[in-house]
N, C-alpha and C positions, 0 to 999 in steps of 0.2 A: 327969380320969384319961384315959380312952376320946379325948377328944381330944388330946389330949399326943401318945397312944402316936400315934393314926393320922395326927398331923402327922411322927409321928418314923419312922413307917416310908416316908409319901412323899419325907421328903425322902433317906432310905437308896436311894429307886428313883430318883430324880435324880443320887444320888450314882455308883449302879450303871450308870445311863446315861453318866454322863461318862466313868467309868472305861474302858468296855468303848472308847468312842470313840478316846479319847486313845490307851489301850494299842495298841488294832488301828492305829490310825495309825501310833505310832512301832515298832512290832513289824513291822508289815507292808514296813515302811521296809530291812527286814533285808534281803529279796530270800530267794531260795530255793537260797544257796551251802548246801553242806553242812557240815552239822557233826558234832559227835560222832554215832558209830553212823550216820551215815550219813543222819538226819535233817537237813531245812532248817532253819537258822537260826531263823525265822519261827516255827517248831513248836517249836521247843528253847525261844524263849525266853518263849511261851507258857504250854509247860510249866511252865516254873520258874516262872512269877508267878502265875496263876491259884490254883495251891494255895497260896502264902502269901498270897495276900489269904482264899483261902477259908477259913483257918486262924485267920487274924485276924476274918474278921467274926463268925464261929459260935463263937469262944472270947468272945463280948460279948455274945452272946442265949442267955436265960434258955428253959427248957424250953416254956412257954408260948408263946409267942412265933416259933417254929420253922418254924411254918406259914405266918405271916406277914410273917417275912423273906424265906422262900425264893419265896414268889410275888412281893415287891415285888422278888427278883433276876430272876427272869423275866420281868417287865412292865416292868424296865431293860431287860432285853434286847431285848426287842420293840419298844421305843420306839428304842433304837439302830439294830436293823436297820432301821426305818422311815426314819431319816434317812439312812441309807446309799442305799438306793432313790430319795430326795428327792435324792442328791448324787451317783448314778447319772445318775440325770434330764438333771441339769445338764451333768455332764461328753459325755452325750451330742449336748445343743446344742450346746458349743462345739466337739466335736469334726469338723476341715475338713480339709482338705489342707495346712495350715501348723502346726495343732494337731493332735497326737498322745497320747492315752489312753492310760496305763498300766494296761489291764484287768486284767492279772496281779497286778501289785501289790492294785489296788482288791478283786480275788476273796480276795487273802491278809487283805485287812484285815477282810472280810468273816466269812472260818474263823473269824478270831480272836475278832469278836464272837459269834459264835456259839457259843462255848468257852466262852463267859464261863456258861452255863447248867452249866457245871460245875459252879459254885461252890455249888450246893444237895444235891450227891452227897457229905451226910456221915449218919455214924451214926446221931444222933438225930435226924433227921426222919421223920416219924413218920405223915404222908399224902403220897401222889402219885397222883395222877391224869392219866398219860401222854395220855389220850385228851383231855384238853380242853387241852393246851400243844399250839402252834402246831406243824404238821409238820417243820418246819427245825427245831428245836430239840428233835425225839424221837429219831433216832437214838443223836446224841451223849450224851445223858442214860443211853439204855437200855446203852449200851457202857459211861457207869461206873457201872451200878446194884447194881455187887458192894459199893460202900462203903459203901450205905445200908442196915446190917444190921439199925438198927431198925425199920424199915417194920412199921407193924401194919396199913394200907388201903391196898393196890396196886391201882390200875385201871391195865391197859394196853390198852383199847380192843381192836382187832383187829389189836394186834401189833407195827406197822409193818413188821418183818421178817418174813422167810421163815421156814415151819416149822423148818427144818434150823438155822437163827442162832438164835430163838428158844428150842429144845431145847439148844445151846450155852448160850442165855444161861443156863437153868433150873441147868445144871450150876456155873455161876458165880458164881452171883448167888442164886437162889434158895435157894441150899442152907444159905447163910449166914442167912437170915428167921427166926429160931425165935420170933417174936412175930406174923407174920401171922395176923389176924382175919379180913381182907377180901379176897378175890382176884378179879380178873376178867380173864380172857383170852377173846374171844372169834374164833373161826372158825380159829385156830394152836394149840387148846389139843390135846396128845396125851398119851399113855399115861406117856410120858418125863416128860414135867413133873411130871404129875399123881402119877407115885411119887417124885420129890423132893420134891414137896411133904409125902408121905406122912411122908418119913422128917426133916425140917427142923421142920414147923409142926403136926403130927399132931394135936397136945394144946391148939394157941392156935386153930385157922382153925376159923372159923363158918359164914362166909359164900361161897358159890364161885359163877362166874359164867364156866361154859366154853357158853357158849352156840355151838350151829352150830360145832363142833368135832368132831375125831375122836377119840375116846375110847373107853377098855374101862368100864362103869356096875362091873364087879369093883372098882376102886381105891378108886371113890366111896362104895361101899355098904358094903365090906368091912375099906377103910383109913383113911377119915377119918370121926370120928366130927361131921357137921356138922349144923350147925340151919337151915342152906338151903342149896340146890342150885336154878342155875337154869341148865338146859343141852340 
């Protein structure tokens, strides 16, 4: 049974890689013409397709397989990005006085591939370790973190974003996470973020890692009943 499950996950990873590449190529060709609300046609097409694919994929995934499928999605996206890097090298080799490469179109395609990481931003995901994910995918995941209201284990590493952006993220996303038991944010954690945690997951949070961050011990000792705190 385990080997059958592993085979299915590998097949899904390959599917996600191919989807990211084919959709990026098709959507990238739409160009940057203005669409509704001033957004580019490429951006709007991706914003329409990716949520549909996300709903389709995770409507068929049982709770116990959520993390395995999410990992397969990210791995498939990483492999698609490697393919795009190889493609870029080939384009550079072909470029000459007579052959003009449309790098703007290529960049649009890469941006669409990166956005496929958003597929894992679902409310039923339980574990997210942003610090183990390639940097090129992290910001997009953080911007969609508010979708993942069911997160129990969240590791953000050094935060990726600047401190002010992380605080805005706390208000928008962490405030909706009422089941967090493990939270890690090194260097960029602040009183504002900890205060949000005291309100959203005071009764569930057991482990907090805010190493090398600027925060007040008051919030930790008096507002959070932690079993372990590293900071």
